[in-house]
PAKEKOL-417838 format. One record per atom (N, C-alpha, C): residue number from 0; x, y, z. Coordinates in steps of 0.001 Angstrom, whole numbers. Layout:
+-----+---------+---------+---------+
: num :       u :       v :       w :
+-----+---------+---------+---------+
: NUM :       X :       Y :       Z :
...
+-----+---------+---------+---------+
END
This chain:
+-----+---------+---------+---------+
: num :       u :       v :       w :
+-----+---------+---------+---------+
:   0 : -108582 :  -82554 :  204124 :
:   0 : -109497 :  -82243 :  205205 :
:   0 : -110908 :  -81978 :  204664 :
:   1 : -111015 :  -81227 :  203528 :
:   1 : -112342 :  -80945 :  202979 :
:   1 : -112662 :  -81816 :  201766 :
:   2 : -111851 :  -82886 :  201512 :
:   2 : -112078 :  -83885 :  200470 :
:   2 : -112033 :  -83330 :  199041 :
:   3 : -111349 :  -82208 :  198808 :
:   3 : -111189 :  -81691 :  197447 :
:   3 : -110139 :  -82463 :  196662 :
:   4 : -109141 :  -83008 :  197335 :
:   4 : -108097 :  -83787 :  196682 :
:   4 : -108310 :  -85249 :  197044 :
:   5 : -108425 :  -86047 :  195976 :
:   5 : -108672 :  -87473 :  196182 :
:   5 : -107559 :  -88283 :  195526 :
:   6 : -107343 :  -89509 :  195938 :
:   6 : -106299 :  -90353 :  195336 :
:   6 : -106557 :  -90579 :  193847 :
:   7 : -105472 :  -90700 :  193059 :
:   7 : -105483 :  -91022 :  191630 :
:   7 : -106056 :  -89923 :  190736 :
:   8 : -106158 :  -88717 :  191218 :
:   8 : -106573 :  -87602 :  190380 :
:   8 : -105325 :  -86920 :  189818 :
:   9 : -105441 :  -86351 :  188635 :
:   9 : -104334 :  -85594 :  188068 :
:   9 : -104735 :  -84123 :  187982 :
:  10 : -103742 :  -83276 :  187941 :
:  10 : -104003 :  -81839 :  187880 :
:  10 : -103040 :  -81200 :  186889 :
:  11 : -103458 :  -80087 :  186331 :
:  11 : -102624 :  -79311 :  185430 :
:  11 : -102339 :  -77983 :  186115 :
:  12 : -101048 :  -77635 :  186232 :
:  12 : -100652 :  -76414 :  186927 :
:  12 :  -99900 :  -75484 :  185996 :
:  13 : -100023 :  -74202 :  186216 :
:  13 :  -99193 :  -73205 :  185577 :
:  13 :  -98493 :  -72458 :  186693 :
:  14 :  -97158 :  -72463 :  186646 :
:  14 :  -96369 :  -71821 :  187682 :
:  14 :  -95650 :  -70625 :  187068 :
:  15 :  -95859 :  -69460 :  187622 :
:  15 :  -95179 :  -68258 :  187165 :
:  15 :  -93859 :  -68159 :  187921 :
:  16 :  -92757 :  -68423 :  187195 :
:  16 :  -91448 :  -68386 :  187852 :
:  16 :  -90667 :  -67117 :  187539 :
:  17 :  -91263 :  -66186 :  186756 :
:  17 :  -90582 :  -64936 :  186418 :
:  17 :  -91622 :  -63885 :  186074 :
:  18 :  -91462 :  -62688 :  186626 :
:  18 :  -92344 :  -61570 :  186320 :
:  18 :  -91505 :  -60307 :  186213 :
:  19 :  -91818 :  -59506 :  185193 :
:  19 :  -91161 :  -58223 :  185034 :
:  19 :  -92225 :  -57221 :  184609 :
:  20 :  -92504 :  -56264 :  185467 :
:  20 :  -93560 :  -55284 :  185221 :
:  20 :  -93288 :  -54425 :  183980 :
:  21 :  -92024 :  -54088 :  183725 :
:  21 :  -91677 :  -53177 :  182635 :
:  21 :  -91036 :  -53882 :  181448 :
:  22 :  -91326 :  -55154 :  181270 :
:  22 :  -90699 :  -55927 :  180193 :
:  22 :  -91176 :  -55436 :  178831 :
:  23 :  -90247 :  -55419 :  177876 :
:  23 :  -90570 :  -55146 :  176480 :
:  23 :  -90418 :  -56465 :  175743 :
:  24 :  -91499 :  -56948 :  175131 :
:  24 :  -91479 :  -58192 :  174378 :
:  24 :  -91615 :  -57894 :  172897 :
:  25 :  -90780 :  -58551 :  172080 :
:  25 :  -90882 :  -58422 :  170630 :
:  25 :  -90833 :  -59818 :  170019 :
:  26 :  -91245 :  -59929 :  168760 :
:  26 :  -91188 :  -61207 :  168056 :
:  26 :  -89734 :  -61587 :  167802 :
:  27 :  -89394 :  -62846 :  168040 :
:  27 :  -88032 :  -63317 :  167816 :
:  27 :  -87638 :  -63225 :  166349 :
:  28 :  -88608 :  -63337 :  165460 :
:  28 :  -88313 :  -63374 :  164027 :
:  28 :  -87797 :  -62046 :  163477 :
:  29 :  -87982 :  -60938 :  164183 :
:  29 :  -87516 :  -59648 :  163664 :
:  29 :  -86109 :  -59301 :  164136 :
:  30 :  -85523 :  -60152 :  164954 :
:  30 :  -84174 :  -59901 :  165458 :
:  30 :  -83156 :  -60470 :  164469 :
:  31 :  -82157 :  -59658 :  164149 :
:  31 :  -81049 :  -60092 :  163290 :
:  31 :  -79771 :  -60118 :  164119 :
:  32 :  -78732 :  -60745 :  163564 :
:  32 :  -77464 :  -60845 :  164277 :
:  32 :  -76328 :  -60454 :  163333 :
:  33 :  -75386 :  -59636 :  163825 :
:  33 :  -74257 :  -59216 :  162998 :
:  33 :  -73093 :  -60208 :  163131 :
:  34 :  -71978 :  -59921 :  162444 :
:  34 :  -70820 :  -60820 :  162429 :
:  34 :  -70184 :  -60990 :  163805 :
:  35 :  -70350 :  -59996 :  164685 :
:  35 :  -69792 :  -60096 :  166041 :
:  35 :  -70713 :  -60842 :  167001 :
:  36 :  -71872 :  -61279 :  166529 :
:  36 :  -72812 :  -62012 :  167374 :
:  36 :  -73766 :  -61118 :  168138 :
:  37 :  -73745 :  -59813 :  167850 :
:  37 :  -74656 :  -58889 :  168520 :
:  37 :  -76023 :  -58940 :  167841 :
:  38 :  -77063 :  -58897 :  168642 :
:  38 :  -78418 :  -58897 :  168107 :
:  38 :  -78878 :  -57464 :  167898 :
:  39 :  -79643 :  -57239 :  166818 :
:  39 :  -80127 :  -55888 :  166543 :
:  39 :  -81488 :  -55913 :  165867 :
:  40 :  -82172 :  -54774 :  165967 :
:  40 :  -83430 :  -54528 :  165267 :
:  40 :  -83341 :  -53126 :  164670 :
:  41 :  -84243 :  -52831 :  163760 :
:  41 :  -84329 :  -51491 :  163190 :
:  41 :  -85528 :  -50772 :  163786 :
:  42 :  -85316 :  -49508 :  164166 :
:  42 :  -86408 :  -48693 :  164688 :
:  42 :  -86544 :  -47438 :  163823 :
:  43 :  -87688 :  -46779 :  163950 :
:  43 :  -87940 :  -45534 :  163235 :
:  43 :  -87361 :  -44393 :  164058 :
:  44 :  -86582 :  -43516 :  163393 :
:  44 :  -86060 :  -42329 :  164067 :
:  44 :  -86251 :  -41125 :  163167 :
:  45 :  -86157 :  -39946 :  163739 :
:  45 :  -86313 :  -38685 :  163000 :
:  45 :  -87586 :  -38657 :  162162 :
:  46 :  -88689 :  -39021 :  162773 :
:  46 :  -89964 :  -39072 :  162053 :
:  46 :  -90521 :  -37662 :  161889 :
:  47 :  -90744 :  -37261 :  160626 :
:  47 :  -91331 :  -35960 :  160304 :
:  47 :  -92376 :  -36177 :  159231 :
:  48 :  -93629 :  -35956 :  159584 :
:  48 :  -94754 :  -36164 :  158670 :
:  48 :  -94704 :  -37590 :  158104 :
:  49 :  -94571 :  -37720 :  156785 :
:  49 :  -94572 :  -39043 :  156155 :
:  49 :  -93158 :  -39583 :  155949 :
:  50 :  -92147 :  -38861 :  156408 :
:  50 :  -90757 :  -39275 :  156223 :
:  50 :  -90149 :  -39693 :  157558 :
:  51 :  -89253 :  -40679 :  157492 :
:  51 :  -88559 :  -41142 :  158693 :
:  51 :  -87260 :  -41818 :  158272 :
:  52 :  -86393 :  -42026 :  159234 :
:  52 :  -85151 :  -42747 :  158991 :
:  52 :  -85164 :  -44032 :  159797 :
:  53 :  -84513 :  -45046 :  159238 :
:  53 :  -84356 :  -46314 :  159952 :
:  53 :  -83023 :  -46275 :  160693 :
:  54 :  -83026 :  -46749 :  161919 :
:  54 :  -81817 :  -46761 :  162736 :
:  54 :  -81621 :  -48168 :  163294 :
:  55 :  -80422 :  -48706 :  163132 :
:  55 :  -80124 :  -50027 :  163691 :
:  55 :  -79743 :  -49861 :  165155 :
:  56 :  -80357 :  -50673 :  166017 :
:  56 :  -80127 :  -50595 :  167458 :
:  56 :  -79688 :  -51970 :  167955 :
:  57 :  -78553 :  -52010 :  168627 :
:  57 :  -78070 :  -53250 :  169253 :
:  57 :  -78890 :  -53488 :  170519 :
:  58 :  -79392 :  -54721 :  170674 :
:  58 :  -80208 :  -55048 :  171848 :
:  58 :  -79598 :  -56227 :  172603 :
:  59 :  -79978 :  -56336 :  173845 :
:  59 :  -79657 :  -57508 :  174658 :
:  59 :  -80983 :  -58155 :  175017 :
:  60 :  -81055 :  -59464 :  174873 :
:  60 :  -82313 :  -60172 :  175095 :
:  60 :  -82250 :  -61037 :  176347 :
:  61 :  -83444 :  -61367 :  176838 :
:  61 :  -83561 :  -62171 :  178052 :
:  61 :  -84401 :  -63407 :  177816 :
:  62 :  -85402 :  -63563 :  178609 :
:  62 :  -86250 :  -64755 :  178591 :
:  62 :  -87223 :  -64735 :  177411 :
:  63 :  -87662 :  -65921 :  177020 :
:  63 :  -88627 :  -66050 :  175937 :
:  63 :  -89981 :  -66485 :  176479 :
:  64 :  -91016 :  -66151 :  175721 :
:  64 :  -92382 :  -66585 :  176036 :
:  64 :  -93061 :  -66860 :  174703 :
:  65 :  -93148 :  -68117 :  174338 :
:  65 :  -93712 :  -68478 :  173043 :
:  65 :  -92821 :  -67944 :  171933 :
:  66 :  -93386 :  -67156 :  171008 :
:  66 :  -92628 :  -66563 :  169902 :
:  66 :  -92021 :  -65222 :  170270 :
:  67 :  -92242 :  -64761 :  171486 :
:  67 :  -91752 :  -63453 :  171921 :
:  67 :  -90502 :  -63601 :  172777 :
:  68 :  -89678 :  -62546 :  172768 :
:  68 :  -88474 :  -62533 :  173582 :
:  68 :  -88377 :  -61189 :  174298 :
:  69 :  -87891 :  -61222 :  175505 :
:  69 :  -87756 :  -60015 :  176314 :
:  69 :  -86510 :  -59232 :  175891 :
:  70 :  -86653 :  -57929 :  175758 :
:  70 :  -85516 :  -57058 :  175445 :
:  70 :  -85066 :  -56396 :  176744 :
:  71 :  -83836 :  -56684 :  177148 :
:  71 :  -83304 :  -56155 :  178407 :
:  71 :  -82728 :  -54756 :  178239 :
:  72 :  -82118 :  -54479 :  177079 :
:  72 :  -81570 :  -53148 :  176839 :
:  72 :  -81519 :  -52869 :  175341 :
:  73 :  -81477 :  -51584 :  175011 :
:  73 :  -81392 :  -51165 :  173621 :
:  73 :  -82674 :  -50535 :  173111 :
:  74 :  -83811 :  -50914 :  173664 :
:  74 :  -85098 :  -50339 :  173285 :
:  74 :  -85735 :  -49688 :  174493 :
:  75 :  -86592 :  -48709 :  174198 :
:  75 :  -87376 :  -48117 :  175279 :
:  75 :  -88844 :  -48144 :  174882 :
:  76 :  -89686 :  -48013 :  175842 :
:  76 :  -91123 :  -48011 :  175587 :
:  76 :  -91475 :  -46904 :  174604 :
:  77 :  -92232 :  -47225 :  173578 :
:  77 :  -92638 :  -46250 :  172581 :
:  77 :  -91826 :  -46290 :  171299 :
:  78 :  -90683 :  -46989 :  171307 :
:  78 :  -89910 :  -47141 :  170074 :
:  78 :  -90744 :  -47903 :  169048 :
:  79 :  -90703 :  -47440 :  167791 :
:  79 :  -91422 :  -48107 :  166707 :
:  79 :  -90439 :  -48991 :  165950 :
:  80 :  -90684 :  -50284 :  165987 :
:  80 :  -89795 :  -51252 :  165341 :
:  80 :  -90263 :  -51488 :  163909 :
:  81 :  -89286 :  -51556 :  163004 :
:  81 :  -89600 :  -51814 :  161597 :
:  81 :  -89614 :  -53313 :  161367 :
+-----+---------+---------+---------+
END
């Protein structure tokens, strides 16, 4: 009607088919897998001054975006990943 679309033109679109406001994304390369097929990462726990302990946490993953993957469970906001 307003002549913005003409024959034989091409367009590039980006369609957002998934959104999660509280998603936690981490690099796929830091995820390891144990013999049972469970995925895990190491986080910092019991942090006191310059000392801390590493803790292995089993995670469940969801959708990917480039090199990042969504963590559905196992991590919470503020966890420090090693």
